C-alpha positions in Angstrom: 4.8 -7.8 19.4 3.7 -8.8 15.8 0.3 -7.8 16.7 1.5 -4.2 17.8 3.7 -3.6 14.5 0.9 -4.6 12.3 -1.6 -2.5 13.9 1.0 0.7 14.2 2.1 0.0 10.4 -1.9 0.0 9.4 -2.9 3.5 11.5 0.6 4.6 10.1 -0.4 4.2 6.7 -3.8 5.2 7.1 -2.5 8.1 8.3 -0.4 8.9 5.5 -3.1 7.9 3.2 -4.9 11.0 4.7 -2.0 13.3 4.2 -1.4 12.5 0.7 -4.8 12.5 -0.3 -5.6 16.1 1.2 -2.3 17.1 -0.5 -3.2 15.5 -4.1 -6.3 17.2 -3.8 -5.4 20.5 -3.0 -1.9 21.5 -4.0 -1.0 18.9 -6.6 -4.2 19.4 -8.1 -3.1 22.7 -9.4 0.1 21.3 -10.8 -0.5 17.8 -11.9 -2.6 16.6 -15.1 -5.9 15.1 -14.9 -4.1 11.5 -15.5 -1.2 12.1 -12.9 -3.8 13.1 -10.4 -5.8 9.8 -11.3 -2.5 8.0 -10.6 -2.2 9.7 -7.4 -5.6 8.9 -6.3 -4.9 5.2 -7.2 -2.0 5.5 -5.1 -3.8 6.8 -2.2 -7.0 4.3 -2.5 -4.5 1.3 -2.5 -2.8 2.8 0.4 -6.0 3.5 2.3 -7.6 -0.2 1.6 -4.3 -2.1 2.8 -3.8 0.2 5.8 -7.4 -0.6 7.2 -6.8 -4.3 6.1 -3.3 -4.1 8.3 -5.5 -3.1 11.1 -8.0 -6.1 10.6 -5.0 -8.4 10.6 -3.4 -7.2 13.6 -6.4 -7.6 15.6 -7.5 -11.0 14.2 -4.2 -13.0 13.4 -2.5 -14.9 16.2 1.0 -15.1 14.6 1.3 -18.4 15.5 2.3 -19.7 11.9 4.6 -18.1 9.7 2.2 -17.6 6.9 0.8 -14.8 8.8 4.2 -12.9 9.0 4.6 -13.5 5.1 1.3 -12.1 4.6 1.6 -9.2 6.6 5.0 -8.3 5.2 3.5 -8.8 1.3 1.3 -6.2 2.4 3.2 -3.7 4.2 6.2 -4.1 1.2 3.5 -4.3 -1.3 1.8 -1.2 -0.3 5.4 1.0 0.2 6.5 -0.2 -3.3 3.1 0.1 -4.8 2.0 3.2 -3.5 5.2 5.3 -3.0 6.7 4.5 -6.2 3.6 6.2 -7.9 3.5 9.2 -5.6 7.4 9.6 -6.6 6.5 9.0 -10.4 3.8 11.6 -10.4 5.8 14.0 -8.4 9.0 13.7 -10.1 6.9 14.4 -13.1 5.5 17.8 -12.0 8.7 18.9 -11.0 10.0 18.0 -14.2 12.7 15.4 -13.7 10.3 12.1 -13.9 12.5 9.5 -12.1 12.0 6.7 -14.6 13.7 4.0 -12.2 10.6 4.0 -10.3 8.1 2.4 -13.2 9.4 -1.1 -12.6 9.0 -1.0 -8.8 4.9 -0.3 -9.1 4.5 -3.7 -10.4 6.7 -5.5 -7.9 4.3 -3.7 -5.3 1.3 -4.7 -7.2 2.9 -8.5 -7.3 3.5 -8.5 -3.7 -0.1 -7.2 -2.9 -1.4 -10.0 -5.0 0.6 -12.5 -3.0 -0.6 -11.3 0.0 -4.4 -11.6 -0.7 -3.3 -15.3 -2.2 -2.0 -16.1 1.0 -4.8 -14.7 2.9 -7.1 -17.0 0.7 -5.1 -19.6 1.5 -5.3 -19.4 5.1 -9.1 -19.7 5.2 -9.1 -22.5 2.4 -6.6 -24.7 4.6 -8.9 -23.8 7.7 -12.1 -25.0 5.6 -10.4 -28.4 4.2 
């Protein structure tokens, strides 16, 4: 079951990154500043990279170890917090009501992504040693 959930979430995040990328390239391009567009594009890229990673992990993890669940959890939650807080910040600024409360959420998402990568590295090091 965990494999299918990981693969589903990877596919969902991948699909949404294409939708958000197209939205940014077409509609948002006319409304946002250059720095806002750059932030939006960063969020789309991080979301797409981690969507692909989730698909790869879904095909390669056995889910026999709790650390694999933690890795997937960090990547899923980190991607949502990081990318979606940036989407919210940019869109709220474009509409004139910047949601400043989202600002502290972005680095928390980035921290979870970093922890996910560190745990993934740990699993490989543990196999080597």
